[in-house]
N, C-alpha and C positions, 0 to 999 in steps of 0.2 A: 504494500500500500504506500502510495506517495502522498506525503503530508504537505500542506501548503506552507510556503515560505513567507517570512515576514509577518505572520499572523498567528502562529501556533496551531493547535488542533481545535476543531470544532467539538462541541459537546458530544455529538453522535460518534465522531471518530475516536474520541477519548474513551467513551464507554465501550466501543467495540474492541479497542486495544486492551482495555482492562479485562474484558470478558475472556479474551483469548488467553491471557496470562493466567487467569484464575482456573481455566480448564486445564492448562498445562500443569499447574501445581497439583491439581487433583490426580492427574495421571502419574506425576512423580510419586505421590503418596501411595498409589496402588502398584508401583513397580513397573509402569509402562516403559516400553523401549523407545529410544530416540526416534528411530525411523517411523514407527507406527504413530507416535505423537505428531511428528512433522506432517505426515500424510493426512491425519485427521484434522489438524488445525490449518492446513494449507500454508505452512510457513517453512523456512529452510531448516535443515537439520542443525546447522551452525547456531541458529537462534535458539533452538530447543536445548542444545548443549550449554549455551551461555546461561539460559534461564535455570537449568538444572544446577549449574555451579553456584549461581546466585542464591538458589533455594537452599542448598546445603550450607552455605556460609551464613545466611541471614534469615532463613525461613521465608514465609510469604512476603514479609516486608522488603526483603531483598529483591524479590521478583516484581513487586508492584511498579506500575508504570510511573516514571517521573515526568512524562509528557515530552512532547517534541521541543528541543531547544530552539528550533526555528532559526530565522535569520536575526541578526541584531536589529532592534527597533531603532528608529531615528530618535536622536536626542531632541530636547526642546529647542535648542538653538538650530539644529538642522531642520526641524519642522517649521520653525519661524521663517527660515530662508525659503523653504519649499512653498509656503503660503505666499510669500512675496512674489515668487516666480509665477505661481498660478494666477495671482491677481494681475500680472502683466498681460495675461491672455495667451492663447495658443499661437497667435500671429507672431509674437515676439520669439517663439521657439521654432518657427519654420513651417507651421501648418497653414494651409490656405484658408480654412474656415475658422470659426471662433467657438468650437465645441471642445470642451474638456471631456475626454472619455477616460475610463479606467486604464486602458492600454496606453494612452498618451501620458497620463500621470505616472504610470509605471516606468515609461521610458525616461521621463524627466528625472525621476528618482535615481535611475541608473546612471544618467549623465552627470548628475550633480554629486552623488555620494558613493557611486560604484557599489551599490547595494541592490541585490536582486529580490524583487517582490513579485508575488503572483498577483493576478487580477483580484482574486478574493482578498488577499492580504492588503492590497491597495484600497479596496472598498472599506475594509475594517479600519484602516489607518485614517482615511478621510472622515468616516463617521465618528471616530473617536475624538477628532478635533473640530467637530461641528460643521462639516461640509455635507451637502446633500445634493441630489439630482433635482434640478430646478428648470422651470421654463423661463428663459431670459426675456427681458424687455429690450426693445429696439431703440437705438438712439442714433441720430444722424451723425455721420463723420464730419460734416461741415459745422457742427455745433461748436460754439466758442465757450468753453468751460469757464474761462476767466470772466467773460461777460456775465455768464449765469451766476457765478459766485458773487460778482459785484451786485447784481440785482438782489440776490438772496440776502446779502449782508448790509448793503448800503442803499440800493435803489428802493427796495420795499420799505426799509427803515425811513427813508426820506418821505415816501408816500404816506406812511403811518403818521409821521410827525406833522405833515401838512394837513392830513385829515383831522388829527387830534387838535391842532391849533385852531382849525376852523369849525370844529364840532361836526365834521362831515363824515361821509361814508367812503370806504374803499370799494370800488366796483370793478370787477373783472369781466371783460367781454370776449366772446369768441363766437365763431360760426361753425356750422356743420351742415351736412346734406345727407339725404337718404333717397335712393332710387327704389324702383319696384322690386328689385332683388333684395331680399332681407338678409341681415347678418346671419351667419351660421351659428347655431347654439347647440350645446351638448344635449342629448336626449337618450333615454333608455332604449335599447334594442336587443334583439336576440343575438347571442354571441356567435360570431362568424358571419353575420348578415348585417351589412352597413345600412342604417336607416336612410330612406330617401325622402327628401322634402320636395314636394311639387310646387313649382313657382311658374308664373306666366312668362313665357319666352317672348311674347309680343308686347307691344305697347311701350311708349316712352314717357318720360316725365321724371320730375325730381322735386323733392320737398326740401327747400332751403330753410335753415333755422339759424336765428341769431339770439343769443342769450346773455344775460348779465346776472352774476351772483354778487350780492351786495352785503358788506360786512361793516359792523360798527360795534365796538365794545359796549356791552350793556344793552344792546338792542337785538331783537330777533332778526336773524339773517333772512334776506329776501331774494327772490328770483323773478326776473322779468324776461320775457321772450317775445319774439315776433316770428311768424311763419309765412312763407310764400311758396305757392305751387307754380311749377313750370311744366306746361303740357306741350311745348313745342309749337305753339301757335305763332302766327306772324306778328312781328313787332312786340312779342311778349318778353319782358325782361327775364333773363335766366337766373338772376340772383338779386341780392340787395344792392342798392345804389347809395351814394353818400347821403341823400336825403333820408333814406330809411334809418341809417345809423344816427343821423342828427335827431330824428324824431324819437328814436329809442332812448337816447341820452336825455332828451327833454322830458320824456315820460317818466324816466327813473328819477330825475331831479324833482319833478312835481309830486310824485307819490312818496318819495323819501323825505321831502321837506327839508333839505339841507344841502350844503356843498358836497361836491363829488370829486373824488380822486379816481380818474378813469385809467385802468391798466389794461392794455391790449397789445396785440402783436403788430408786426410790420406789414400787414396786408396792404396791397397797393391802394385799394379803395380807402384805407384809413389815412392815407398820406396826401390825398388830393387837396388842391388849393381851397375849394369852398369849405371843406371841413376845417382846415387850418384857420381860415378867416372866422369861422364860427367859434372855434376855441378861443381865439384872441379876443373876440368881442364879448365873450362870456367868462373871462378870466376871473371875475369876482367870485364865481361859485364853481368853476370847473378847472381842474388841473389834470393834465394828461401825462402818463408815463408809458414808454414803449418797452415791451419785453424784448429780449434778445432773440435772434432768429434761431429756429430749430430747438425751441425750449418749451414745447407744449406742456411738459410736466410741471411748469410753474403756474399754470392757469387752472384754478379750480373748476372753471366752466367745462373743461375737458372731462372732468369726473361726471358732470351732469350728462354730457352726451354719451358717455360710456353706459350710464344707467339706462338712458333712453333706448339705446341700441340693443342692450341686453334684454330689455322688456319686449322688443318687437322681433327677437330672434326667431327664425323659421316661420315668420308670418306669411301665410299664403294669401296675399292681398288680391282681391278681385279687381281693384282699380286704384288709382293714385289717391282718391279720396279716402279710402280705407287706411292707407299709410298715414295720411295727414291726421285722421281722427285718432289713430293709435298714438302718434307722437304727441298730440295735444293732450290726450288723456294722461299720459305719463308725466308730462311737464306740469299739468295742473295738480296732479297728486304731489309732485315734489315741492310745489309752492307751499303746501301745508305740512312739509316735513323739514323744519329748519335744522333739526339735528343732522339730517342727511346732507344739507348744504354745508353745515359746519364740517362734516366729515370729509367733504371734497376739498375744503381748504386744508384740513389736517393732512390729507394725502399728498399735498404738494410739499410739505415740510415747512411752509411759511406760517407765521403767527402774526396776530395783530396786537399782542400784548407788548408793553414797553420793555 
């Protein structure tokens, strides 16, 4: 039997080995011959001879298994170095994709420390130090991490200070869209038979959504939204224009009843001249901060869209109107769940506390 390296014996293997030695001792006590014992236990005669010698010198305690010595385990310093290398990612170690597999980790261990681990031993090592098999999140290569860090530490802090000084709200805005093809969602099905979701292959159209999550310490969090359908008709706008964004900001200001610090991304429509003029003419109650590019994880409104699309997963819509009604129903429900809106902010890692 070949035992795993770098991880010792499993409980099953240890019990099996102990059972074989116990049977050998019983045969020694009854005067069994070496060849017969080896054939019965399916081990070598040399092993039986060694066990008999150990039994004569120390009784059963001399024969009892001490366990596999295995390969030397990594020290804490070596493991710390290994974790640093793993955090650099597979690309830094010559692999084309960004997946850490047990075989690749095993290879890195061999390169760094010249220690041979099995795949099973590698799995145990990683589990022992808090690593697990996970679904990664995607992040754009073009993302400027320095700009994101600045927004997290100083940019949002400036926005909070501005809102606090004016007794205003911090408002995050974002857009999303949904076509007739619904998001795929997990569902139960018979093992070996992949469930099939029937959707309409014909028909065009899209539901555009613009939303605002609004926060102020000591106040109930709020959600505002606007929805527009596009059915492909002549001269029909495909999405929101600058006037729609202006009207949404005005609506939020009217219902919130206070100054607004607006935080949104660098969408081209957000930067047009008419909107800039609107911001300048209303600087008494409106301050605008731009999020860095490729940083949707800093916007809590993204969490709202995630909840909406999860709710309409696998929706077999008969027409675009059904998609619109489903989206409105979910958004209306979220308006009455301020704790969920707060959770979307917590998911970004941002806080409004001083």
